[in-house]
C-alpha positions in Angstrom: 7.7 182.8 123.4 8.6 179.2 124.0 11.1 177.1 122.1 11.2 173.3 121.9 14.3 171.3 121.9 14.6 168.2 119.8 15.9 165.2 121.7 19.3 163.8 120.6 19.2 160.5 118.9 20.2 157.5 121.0 23.2 155.7 119.6 23.3 152.1 120.6 26.5 150.9 122.3 28.7 148.7 120.2 28.5 145.0 121.0 31.1 143.6 123.3 33.9 142.1 121.4 33.7 138.3 121.2 36.4 135.8 120.4 38.3 136.5 117.3 37.2 134.3 114.4 39.7 132.7 112.1 39.4 130.3 109.3 41.8 127.8 107.8 43.4 130.5 105.6 44.3 132.9 108.4 44.8 130.6 111.4 48.4 130.0 112.3 48.9 126.2 112.6 51.0 124.7 115.3 54.7 124.2 114.7 54.3 120.4 114.5 51.8 120.7 111.6 53.9 123.2 109.8 56.9 120.9 110.0 54.8 118.0 108.7 53.7 120.1 105.8 57.3 120.4 104.6 57.9 118.1 101.6 61.2 116.8 103.1 59.8 115.7 106.5 58.6 112.3 105.4 61.9 111.4 103.7 63.8 112.6 106.7 62.0 110.2 109.0 62.5 107.4 106.4 66.2 108.2 106.1 66.6 108.1 109.9 64.7 104.7 110.0 67.0 103.2 107.3 70.1 104.5 109.0 69.1 103.1 112.4 68.1 99.8 110.8 71.5 99.3 109.1 73.4 100.4 112.2 72.1 97.2 113.8 71.9 95.0 110.7 75.4 95.9 109.5 77.7 96.9 112.3 80.4 97.7 109.8 78.4 100.8 108.9 79.5 102.4 112.2 83.1 102.6 110.9 84.1 106.0 109.6 85.5 104.7 106.3 82.2 102.8 105.7 80.2 106.0 106.3 82.5 107.8 103.9 81.7 105.2 101.2 78.0 105.6 101.8 78.2 109.4 101.5 80.2 109.0 98.3 77.6 106.7 96.7 74.9 109.1 97.9 76.6 112.1 96.4 76.9 110.6 93.0 73.2 110.1 92.9 72.3 113.3 94.8 74.2 115.7 92.6 72.0 114.6 89.6 68.9 114.3 91.7 69.0 118.0 92.6 68.4 119.4 89.0 66.0 116.5 88.3 64.0 117.5 91.4 63.9 121.2 90.3 62.7 120.0 86.9 60.0 117.9 88.5 58.8 120.8 90.7 58.5 122.7 87.5 56.1 120.0 86.2 58.5 118.0 83.9 60.9 115.2 84.0 63.9 113.9 82.0 64.4 110.4 80.9 67.7 111.1 79.2 69.5 112.2 82.3 71.4 108.9 82.9 72.8 108.5 79.3 73.5 112.2 79.2 76.1 111.7 82.0 77.9 109.2 79.8 77.6 111.4 76.7 79.4 114.2 78.6 82.2 111.9 79.8 82.6 110.3 76.4 82.8 113.7 74.7 85.5 115.1 77.1 87.6 111.9 76.8 87.5 111.6 73.0 88.1 115.3 72.4 91.1 115.3 74.7 92.7 112.0 73.5 91.9 111.8 69.8 92.8 115.5 69.3 95.8 115.3 71.7 94.5 118.4 73.6 94.6 119.5 77.2 91.8 117.7 79.1 90.3 121.0 80.0 89.5 121.6 76.3 87.5 118.3 76.4 85.8 119.4 79.6 84.6 122.6 78.0 83.4 121.0 74.9 81.5 118.4 77.0 79.9 121.3 78.9 78.7 122.8 75.7 77.3 119.5 74.5 75.6 118.8 77.8 74.0 122.2 77.9 73.0 121.9 74.3 71.2 118.6 74.9 69.3 120.1 77.8 68.4 123.2 75.9 67.2 121.0 72.9 65.0 119.0 75.2 63.5 122.2 76.6 63.1 123.9 73.2 61.4 120.8 71.8 59.0 120.6 74.7 57.8 124.3 74.5 57.7 124.3 70.7 55.8 121.2 70.2 53.7 120.9 73.4 54.5 117.2 73.6 54.8 115.6 77.0 58.3 115.6 78.5 58.0 111.8 78.6 58.0 111.5 74.8 60.5 114.3 74.2 63.2 113.0 76.6 62.5 109.3 75.7 63.5 110.2 72.1 66.6 112.0 73.4 67.4 108.9 75.6 67.3 106.6 72.6 69.3 109.0 70.4 72.1 109.5 73.0 72.2 105.8 73.8 72.8 104.9 70.2 75.2 107.8 69.5 77.3 106.9 72.6 77.8 103.3 71.4 78.2 104.0 67.6 80.5 107.0 67.8 82.7 105.4 70.5 83.2 102.3 68.3 83.8 104.4 65.3 86.5 106.6 66.8 88.2 104.2 69.3 87.4 100.8 67.7 86.1 99.7 71.1 83.2 100.2 73.4 85.3 102.2 75.9 87.4 105.3 75.6 91.2 105.4 75.8 93.0 106.1 79.1 93.6 109.8 79.5 95.4 109.6 82.9 98.7 110.8 81.5 97.4 113.8 79.5 98.1 117.5 80.3 95.7 118.9 82.8 94.5 115.6 84.1 95.7 116.2 87.7 94.1 119.6 87.9 90.7 118.3 86.6 91.0 115.3 88.9 91.4 117.6 91.9 88.2 119.5 91.0 86.0 116.5 90.1 87.3 113.4 91.7 89.8 114.1 94.5 89.7 113.0 98.2 90.7 114.7 101.4 91.2 113.5 104.9 88.9 114.1 107.8 89.9 112.5 111.1 91.9 109.8 109.3 89.1 109.0 106.9 89.3 109.8 103.2 86.2 111.7 102.0 85.5 112.3 98.3 85.2 115.8 97.0 81.8 114.9 95.5 80.3 114.9 99.0 81.3 118.6 99.4 80.0 119.5 96.0 76.7 117.7 96.7 76.1 119.7 99.9 77.1 123.0 98.3 74.8 122.4 95.3 71.9 121.4 97.7 72.4 124.7 99.7 72.5 126.7 96.5 69.3 125.0 95.1 67.5 125.5 98.4 68.4 129.2 98.4 67.2 129.5 94.7 63.9 127.8 95.5 63.1 129.7 98.7 64.7 133.1 98.2 64.7 134.1 94.6 62.1 135.1 92.0 63.3 132.2 89.8 62.3 129.8 92.6 58.8 131.3 92.6 58.7 130.8 88.8 59.5 127.1 89.2 56.7 126.5 91.7 54.3 128.6 89.6 54.9 126.8 86.2 54.7 123.4 88.0 51.5 124.3 89.8 49.6 125.7 86.9 51.3 126.7 83.7 48.5 128.8 82.3 47.9 130.7 85.4 51.6 131.4 85.7 51.7 132.8 82.2 48.7 134.9 82.9 50.4 136.7 85.8 53.6 137.3 83.8 55.8 134.3 84.6 58.2 133.6 81.7 57.1 130.0 81.3 59.2 129.2 78.3 62.4 130.5 79.8 61.8 128.7 83.1 61.2 125.3 81.5 64.0 125.5 79.0 66.5 126.7 81.8 65.4 123.8 84.0 66.3 121.3 81.3 69.6 123.1 80.9 70.3 122.6 84.6 69.8 118.9 84.2 72.4 119.1 81.4 74.7 120.9 83.7 74.3 118.3 86.4 74.9 115.5 83.8 78.2 117.3 82.8 79.4 117.5 86.3 78.7 113.8 87.2 80.2 112.8 83.8 83.4 114.6 84.6 83.5 112.9 88.0 83.2 109.5 86.4 85.8 110.2 83.7 88.5 111.6 86.1 87.8 108.8 88.7 88.4 105.9 86.3 90.3 107.6 83.4 88.1 105.9 80.9 84.4 105.5 80.2 82.2 102.6 79.0 79.9 103.8 76.3 77.0 101.5 77.2 76.6 102.7 80.8 74.0 105.1 82.2 70.9 103.2 81.1 68.5 103.0 84.1 70.2 105.7 86.1 67.6 108.2 85.1 65.0 106.2 87.1 67.3 106.3 90.1 67.5 110.1 89.9 63.7 110.4 89.5 63.1 108.0 92.4 65.4 109.9 94.7 63.4 113.1 93.9 60.1 111.4 94.4 61.2 109.9 97.6 62.4 113.3 98.6 58.8 114.7 98.4 58.7 116.0 94.8 55.3 115.3 93.0 55.3 113.9 89.5 52.5 116.4 88.8 54.7 119.3 89.7 54.4 122.4 91.9 55.5 120.7 95.1 58.9 119.7 96.6 62.2 121.0 97.9 65.9 120.6 97.3 66.6 119.2 100.8 64.2 116.2 100.3 66.2 114.7 97.4 69.3 115.0 99.6 67.8 112.6 102.1 66.4 110.5 99.2 69.9 110.1 97.7 71.2 109.2 101.2 68.7 106.5 101.5 69.8 105.0 98.2 73.5 105.1 99.2 72.7 103.7 102.6 70.7 100.8 101.2 73.2 100.1 98.4 76.2 99.9 100.7 74.4 98.6 103.7 73.4 95.5 101.9 77.0 94.8 101.1 78.2 95.6 104.7 75.5 93.3 106.1 76.8 90.4 103.9 73.5 90.0 102.0 73.1 89.2 98.4 73.4 92.5 96.5 70.8 91.3 94.0 68.3 92.3 96.7 69.1 96.0 96.2 66.4 96.5 93.5 63.8 94.8 95.7 64.8 97.1 98.6 64.7 100.0 96.2 61.1 99.3 95.2 60.0 98.9 98.8 61.7 102.1 99.7 60.1 104.0 96.9 56.6 102.8 97.7 57.1 103.2 101.4 58.4 106.8 101.1 55.6 107.7 98.7 53.0 106.5 101.1 54.7 108.2 104.1 54.8 111.5 102.1 51.2 111.2 101.3 50.2 110.5 104.9 52.3 113.4 106.1 50.7 115.9 103.7 47.2 114.7 104.5 47.9 114.9 108.3 49.4 118.4 107.9 46.5 119.8 105.9 43.7 118.1 107.8 41.9 120.5 110.2 
């Protein structure tokens, strides 16, 4: 009896592995392109160029005291530019930021002087007022759905009128009374407006606060869930809400942060000069927004950093003081400002396109 065996099926050998295919989503880009993709790269290059230019155009800049003055001017802009930048990354902007600084300073001064209270009482009331103004802006925005331009323009006009009218009504003048001899002034001055020596040069405390706030804002953006929320609501609000991002909380809190920044800068102005002019602050909001834009933040939201506005504010301080040290007419500052804004915007655009081009 014979049996037949069935032949085993032939299994084809697997093809030899070829080169690994990658696409633009999975390929790891070179370090240079990844650095160019950072939003602060363009403004860093611009800041270096401006710094080198004034080193030769204004030799007085090389002096330590001159650089301390430049850093001081930069810090007074940069402290406010940080929350404004976070708000812009979140897709909104605040036109009332400049006059809100003066509102804060006026409130602290008049509460302290007219009610004969310790200046810290005025500082705390001013903090509540500043946070309230920011929260009101955010609440109006999310409740009405109006553009932040309209909401904050209305707040800008209201605060500007209230600053002048209330100051005249209470003090009989356009400026507040001198609070330099009131209780608690020395302590508040040490926190908001003091100086300290570094190598024989006096450096203002605002420079330290500026750098501390910048480090904190960078950590929040890059290492916390709240930072992810900011980028998400700025990139696409509806998509962010669909995946569970608390859009209302994020936007309202960002406006509150702008109010917090206005309070701090307002306290610095008050304890630096002991008195406040009620008509100041108009136009400063554009400076803060411009510093954020130069720093790589998009007006459309969803893109930016906290380091970029630091370099943007430094460029402002460098140009503002560099023109003076060079002996030029300071009226040219606004012209330099416009050129700097357009140039930085074009550089940032070129850097992003270069970094994303395959």
